C-alpha positions as CSV (number, residue, x, y, z in Angstrom):
1,M,99.6,105.7,108.0
2,R,100.1,102.0,107.9
3,P,98.5,99.8,110.6
4,A,100.4,100.5,113.9
5,C,101.4,96.8,114.3
6,F,103.3,96.6,111.1
7,L,104.9,100.1,111.6
8,R,106.2,98.9,114.9
9,L,108.7,96.7,113.0
10,L,110.5,100.0,113.1
11,L,111.0,100.0,116.9
12,C,114.8,99.7,116.7
13,S,114.9,96.6,118.8
14,A,116.2,93.1,118.2
15,A,113.4,92.2,120.4
16,L,110.7,92.8,117.8
17,L,112.6,90.7,115.2
18,L,112.6,87.6,117.5
19,A,109.2,88.4,118.7
20,V,107.5,88.7,115.4
21,G,109.5,85.9,114.3
22,A,107.9,83.5,116.8
23,F,105.4,82.7,114.1
24,T,107.2,79.4,113.5
25,P,107.3,76.4,110.8
26,A,107.2,72.6,110.9
27,L,109.1,71.1,108.0
28,A,109.3,67.5,109.2
29,K,106.6,66.4,111.6
30,K,107.0,63.2,113.5
31,D,106.0,62.1,116.9
32,C,108.6,63.0,119.4
33,L,109.1,61.1,122.5
34,A,111.1,64.0,124.0
35,P,112.3,67.3,122.7
36,E,115.8,67.5,121.4
37,K,117.9,69.3,124.1
38,L,119.9,72.5,123.4
39,D,123.6,72.2,124.2
40,P,124.2,74.5,127.3
41,E,127.3,76.1,125.4
42,I,124.8,77.2,122.5
43,E,122.4,78.6,125.0
44,R,125.2,80.5,126.8
45,L,126.5,81.8,123.5
46,F,123.1,82.9,122.2
47,A,122.2,84.4,125.4
48,Q,125.4,86.3,125.5
49,G,124.9,87.5,122.0
50,I,121.4,88.7,122.8
51,D,122.7,90.6,125.8
52,N,125.5,92.1,123.8
53,I,122.9,93.4,121.2
54,Q,120.8,95.0,124.1
55,N,123.9,96.7,125.2
56,L,124.6,97.9,121.6
57,E,127.7,95.8,121.6
58,V,126.9,94.4,118.2
59,D,130.5,93.3,117.2
60,K,130.7,91.3,120.4
61,A,127.3,89.8,119.5
62,D,128.8,88.8,116.1
63,T,131.7,87.1,117.8
64,A,129.3,85.1,120.0
65,F,127.1,83.9,117.0
66,D,130.2,83.1,114.8
67,T,131.5,81.0,117.7
68,I,128.3,79.1,117.6
69,L,128.7,78.2,114.0
70,K,132.4,77.5,114.4
71,N,131.9,75.1,117.3
72,F,128.5,73.7,116.2
73,P,128.3,73.9,112.3
74,G,125.0,74.4,110.8
75,Q,123.3,75.3,114.2
76,P,120.2,77.5,113.6
77,Y,121.0,79.9,116.4
78,G,124.1,80.9,114.9
79,Y,122.4,82.0,111.7
80,L,119.4,83.5,113.4
81,G,122.1,85.5,115.6
82,R,123.8,86.7,112.3
83,A,120.3,88.0,111.0
84,L,119.8,89.6,114.4
85,T,123.0,91.6,114.4
86,A,122.3,92.9,110.6
87,Y,118.9,94.0,111.9
88,S,120.4,95.7,115.0
89,R,122.9,97.6,112.8
90,L,120.0,98.7,110.6
91,I,117.7,99.8,113.5
92,Y,120.1,100.8,116.2
93,Q,122.9,102.5,114.2
94,E,121.2,103.9,111.2
95,E,117.6,104.4,112.4
96,Q,116.3,102.2,109.4
97,S,117.7,104.6,106.9
98,D,120.5,102.6,105.2
99,P,119.4,100.5,102.1
100,G,122.8,98.6,102.1
101,L,122.3,97.5,105.6
102,E,118.6,96.6,104.8
103,R,119.9,94.3,102.0
104,L,122.3,92.6,104.3
105,F,119.5,91.8,106.6
106,H,117.4,90.3,103.8
107,E,120.4,88.1,102.9
108,R,121.0,86.9,106.3
109,M,117.3,86.3,106.9
110,Q,117.1,84.1,103.8
111,E,120.4,82.3,105.0
112,A,118.7,81.7,108.4
113,I,115.8,80.2,106.7
114,D,117.6,77.9,104.3
115,K,120.0,76.7,106.9
116,G,117.4,76.2,109.4
117,E,115.2,74.2,107.2
118,E,118.2,72.0,106.5
119,W,118.6,71.4,110.2
120,I,115.0,70.5,111.0
121,L,115.0,67.8,108.3
122,Q,117.8,66.2,110.2
123,H,116.4,67.2,113.7
124,P,112.7,67.3,113.5
125,C,112.3,67.2,117.3
126,D,114.4,70.2,117.9
127,P,112.0,72.9,119.2
128,N,114.8,75.7,119.3
129,A,115.5,75.1,115.5
130,H,111.8,75.6,114.9
131,L,111.8,78.9,116.8
132,C,114.8,80.1,114.7
133,V,113.4,79.3,111.4
134,G,109.9,80.5,112.3
135,S,111.4,83.7,113.4
136,M,112.5,84.5,110.0
137,Y,109.3,83.5,108.3
138,G,107.3,85.8,110.7
139,V,109.4,88.8,109.9
140,R,109.2,87.9,106.2
141,A,105.4,88.0,106.6
142,V,105.5,91.4,108.2
143,L,107.8,92.7,105.4
144,Y,105.4,91.4,102.7
145,I,102.6,93.2,104.6
146,H,104.8,96.4,104.4
147,G,104.8,96.0,100.8
148,H,101.2,95.2,100.4
149,H,102.0,91.7,99.1
150,W,99.0,90.2,100.8
151,I,99.1,86.7,99.4
152,K,102.7,86.2,100.1
153,A,102.2,87.6,103.5
154,Y,99.3,85.1,104.1
155,F,101.4,82.1,103.2
156,S,104.5,83.2,105.0
157,G,102.6,84.1,108.1
158,K,100.7,80.9,108.1
159,K,103.9,78.7,107.7
160,A,105.6,80.7,110.5
161,L,102.7,80.3,112.8
162,K,102.5,76.6,112.1
163,I,106.0,76.1,113.0
164,I,106.0,77.9,116.3
165,N,103.1,76.0,117.4
166,R,105.0,72.8,116.5
167,A,107.9,74.0,118.7
168,I,105.3,74.3,121.5
169,E,103.8,71.0,120.7
170,I,107.3,69.3,120.8
171,D,108.0,71.0,124.2
172,P,105.0,72.7,126.0
173,E,107.5,74.1,128.6
174,F,109.7,75.8,126.0
175,Y,108.2,79.3,127.3
176,D,110.4,81.4,125.0
177,A,108.6,80.1,122.2
178,Y,105.3,81.5,123.4
179,I,106.7,85.0,122.4
180,G,105.6,84.4,119.0
181,P,101.8,83.3,119.1
182,G,101.7,85.9,121.9
183,L,102.8,88.8,119.8
184,Y,100.6,87.5,116.8
185,E,97.5,87.2,118.9
186,Y,98.1,90.6,120.2
187,E,98.9,92.1,116.9
188,A,96.1,90.5,115.1
189,G,93.6,91.4,117.7
190,S,94.7,95.1,117.4
191,L,94.0,95.4,113.6
192,T,91.1,96.8,111.8
193,G,89.6,96.3,108.2
194,V,90.9,93.9,105.7
195,V,94.2,93.4,107.3
196,K,92.4,92.1,110.3
197,L,90.3,89.6,108.3
198,L,93.6,88.4,106.5
199,S,95.1,87.8,109.9
200,K,92.2,85.9,111.1
201,L,92.8,83.5,108.3
202,I,96.2,82.8,109.6
203,G,95.6,82.3,113.3
204,K,93.9,83.3,116.5
205,A,93.3,87.1,117.1
206,D,93.0,88.0,120.7
207,V,94.7,90.9,122.5
208,Q,94.4,89.8,126.0
209,S,95.4,86.2,125.2
210,G,98.4,87.6,123.4
211,L,99.5,89.9,126.2
212,D,99.1,86.9,128.7
213,K,101.4,84.8,126.7
214,L,104.1,87.7,126.5
215,R,103.9,87.9,130.3
216,L,104.4,84.3,130.5
217,V,107.7,84.7,128.7
218,V,108.6,87.5,131.0
219,E,108.1,85.3,134.0
220,K,109.3,81.9,132.7
221,G,111.5,82.5,129.6
222,R,115.1,81.6,129.7
223,Y,116.6,84.4,127.4
224,L,113.8,86.1,125.6
225,N,112.3,87.6,128.8
226,T,113.9,91.0,128.0
227,M,112.4,90.9,124.6
228,A,109.0,90.2,125.9
229,K,109.3,93.2,128.2
230,L,110.1,95.3,125.3
231,L,107.1,94.0,123.3
232,L,104.7,94.6,126.5
233,I,106.2,98.0,126.8
234,D,105.6,98.6,123.1
235,A,101.9,97.4,123.5
236,Y,101.4,99.4,126.7
237,T,102.5,102.6,125.4
238,Q,100.4,102.5,122.1
239,H,98.5,105.7,121.7
240,D,94.9,105.6,123.0
241,R,94.2,102.0,122.9
242,P,92.1,99.9,125.3
243,F,95.2,98.1,126.6
244,T,97.4,101.2,127.0
245,N,99.0,101.0,130.4
246,G,101.7,103.6,130.9
247,P,102.4,102.9,134.6
248,Q,103.1,99.1,134.0
249,A,105.2,100.0,131.0
250,L,107.2,102.3,133.2
251,V,107.7,99.4,135.7
252,Y,109.3,97.4,132.9
253,A,111.3,100.2,131.5
254,R,112.8,100.9,134.8
255,Q,113.7,97.3,135.3
256,L,115.4,97.3,131.9
257,R,117.2,100.6,132.6
258,E,118.7,99.1,135.8
259,K,119.9,96.1,133.7
260,Y,121.2,98.2,130.8
261,P,122.1,101.7,132.3
262,A,124.1,102.7,129.3
263,Q,121.7,101.7,126.6
264,P,120.2,104.8,124.8
265,L,117.3,103.1,123.5
266,I,116.2,101.7,126.8
267,H,116.7,105.2,128.0
268,F,114.1,106.4,125.3
269,V,111.8,103.5,126.1
270,E,111.7,104.8,129.7
271,A,110.9,108.4,128.4
272,T,108.1,107.1,126.2
273,A,106.6,105.2,129.3
274,L,106.9,108.5,131.3
275,Y,105.1,110.3,128.4
276,V,102.2,107.7,128.2
277,S,101.9,107.8,132.0
278,G,101.3,111.6,131.8
279,D,104.4,112.5,133.6
280,Y,105.4,115.2,131.0
281,E,107.7,117.2,133.3
282,N,110.0,114.0,133.8
283,T,109.5,113.0,130.1
284,K,111.1,116.6,129.3
285,K,113.9,115.9,131.8
286,S,114.6,112.6,130.5
287,G,114.8,114.0,126.8
288,E,117.1,116.8,127.8
289,E,119.3,114.3,129.5
290,F,119.2,112.1,126.3
291,M,120.2,115.1,124.3
292,R,123.1,116.2,126.5
293,K,124.4,112.6,126.2
294,V,124.1,112.7,122.5
295,E,125.8,116.2,122.3
296,E,128.6,115.2,124.7
297,G,129.3,111.9,122.8
298,A,128.5,109.6,125.7
299,P,129.1,105.9,124.8
300,Y,126.4,104.5,122.4
301,Y,124.5,107.8,122.3
302,R,125.1,108.1,118.5
303,K,124.7,111.4,116.5
304,S,122.0,109.5,114.5
305,Y,119.9,109.7,117.7
306,Y,119.7,113.5,117.6
307,G,116.3,113.6,116.1
308,R,115.0,111.0,118.6
309,G,116.2,113.2,121.5
310,C,114.7,116.4,120.0
311,I,111.4,114.8,119.6
312,T,111.4,113.6,123.3
313,A,112.3,116.9,124.7
314,G,110.3,119.0,122.3
315,T,107.0,117.0,122.4
316,A,107.1,117.1,126.2
317,A,107.5,120.8,126.1
318,F,104.6,121.0,123.5
319,V,102.3,119.1,125.9
320,L,103.4,121.5,128.8
321,H,102.4,124.4,126.6
322,Q,106.0,125.6,126.6
323,Y,105.7,126.4,122.9
324,A,108.9,128.5,122.5
325,L,110.9,125.7,124.0
326,A,109.1,123.1,121.9
327,E,109.8,125.1,118.8
328,E,113.4,125.3,119.5
329,W,113.8,121.5,119.9
330,F,111.8,120.8,116.8
331,R,113.8,123.2,114.9
332,K,117.1,121.7,116.2
333,G,115.9,118.2,115.1
334,A,114.7,119.4,111.6
335,A,117.9,121.3,110.9
336,N,119.9,118.2,111.5
337,V,118.3,116.1,108.8
338,D,120.4,115.4,105.7
339,P,118.0,115.6,102.9
340,A,120.1,113.1,100.9
341,H,119.7,110.6,103.8
342,P,116.8,111.6,105.9
343,D,116.2,109.9,109.4
344,R,112.7,109.3,110.3
345,W,113.0,111.2,113.8
346,G,114.4,114.3,112.0
347,V,111.6,114.4,109.6
348,W,109.0,113.8,112.4
349,C,110.4,117.0,113.9
350,Y,109.1,118.9,110.8
351,V,105.8,117.2,111.3
352,R,105.7,118.1,114.9
353,L,106.8,121.7,114.0
354,G,103.8,121.8,111.7
355,N,101.5,120.7,114.5
356,L,102.8,123.4,116.8
357,Y,102.2,126.0,114.2
358,D,98.7,124.8,113.5
359,L,97.9,125.1,117.2
360,L,99.3,128.7,117.2
361,G,97.1,129.5,114.1
362,Q,100.2,130.0,111.9
363,R,98.8,127.9,109.0
364,K,101.3,129.0,106.3
365,E,104.3,128.1,108.5
366,A,102.5,124.7,109.3
367,L,102.1,123.9,105.6
368,E,105.8,124.9,104.9
369,A,106.8,122.4,107.7
370,Y,104.5,119.6,106.5
371,N,105.6,120.1,102.9
372,K,109.2,119.9,103.9
373,A,108.6,116.6,105.6
374,L,106.8,115.4,102.4
375,S,109.8,116.4,100.2
376,M,112.0,114.0,102.1
377,K,112.4,110.3,100.7
378,D,109.6,108.5,102.7
379,L,111.1,105.2,103.9
380,W,108.7,104.7,106.7
381,G,105.2,105.3,105.3
382,F,104.7,108.8,106.8
383,A,103.4,110.5,103.6
384,D,99.7,109.5,103.7
385,F,99.6,110.4,107.4
386,V,101.3,113.9,106.9
387,R,99.2,114.6,103.8
388,E,96.0,114.7,106.1
389,Y,97.7,117.5,108.0
390,T,98.0,119.4,104.8
391,K,94.3,119.2,104.2
392,K,93.1,119.6,107.7
393,P,95.1,121.4,110.4
394,F,96.3,119.9,113.7
395,T,93.8,121.0,116.5
396,E,93.2,120.9,120.2
397,K,91.2,117.8,119.8
398,D,94.3,116.1,118.3
399,F,96.6,117.3,121.3
400,P,98.9,116.1,122.5
401,G,99.1,113.1,120.0
402,Q,101.7,110.2,120.3
403,L,105.4,110.6,121.0
404,A,107.0,108.3,118.5
405,P,106.6,108.7,114.6
406,Y,104.7,105.3,114.0
């Protein structure tokens, strides 16, 4: 499996986009006596659009970002917003399984870079513009790493980090910008091997320093504090890491559920925090509630989330040794997979089904499940990970394993 920090790009949250993005560029450096201020109306519209995205009201977000461009032509936040909505549709609506939406996101990412660079040439003391452009360079660096384009990743990441640091240099109290170096330092410090060496060539690698910066954004950020919370939850719910902290993740997750009660992916985030905290019974209840809402067609609980719900309820039952119930949930999720357009959660149900059969000593059935997962088009980097199970069975020492498929 690819390094966890890069697979977390799949986290189905606009937060990760902006956050990874905060690696930012400095195109036209000059001494700035004072930072260029952001028009309050732009800030209002951008914050509204971000809030719409978190509520899964992506069409409303598009309207907010389009209004920025209509009223403030060329404004980088408008183009960044357009990229965010494309990313949100890819992640929230299609579970990163739609090549057409992926192409649209790449087009809008390039548009945001081009338009943002044009703006910075005319507004070199605008820290917000640096954040916008750097966001896109940072995401591009991660995508290059996904494709193992190491040299391109190095130069894109280095440029991105340089620009976000320029944003902070222009305005040290621009706390939202700290989300970028915070995420980078945390991610780089979490890596191993050659990828960690590459990351050190770009910037600082320090997990604790990175997490401290993300907490600063939570406390003092203007409109990226929700995103910083999501990133901290993601960090704190990583499987078996020194900084894993399920109880703190659960505190943040419950705050977000109170703010976005109808948001299914925040619901899932809370279930994940419960799982990492060791509260498996309530994880199961949360997963079952999630599935009821999907099956009843509750607002925003899309059918594409079916596999996600099955994994949540099934994995919790698995950990509680309720094997028949776990098998039922995993089979439901696997049966829902369309081989022509597989979703990662449904495919992960096959993997978990194989884990269950291995633990029960049913190696033949386990191999059938693993091979079924391997037969699906791999859009998420599962194959190498799953092949290990075909060579060596899942055992008690691997139990219970992580909840999410990355």
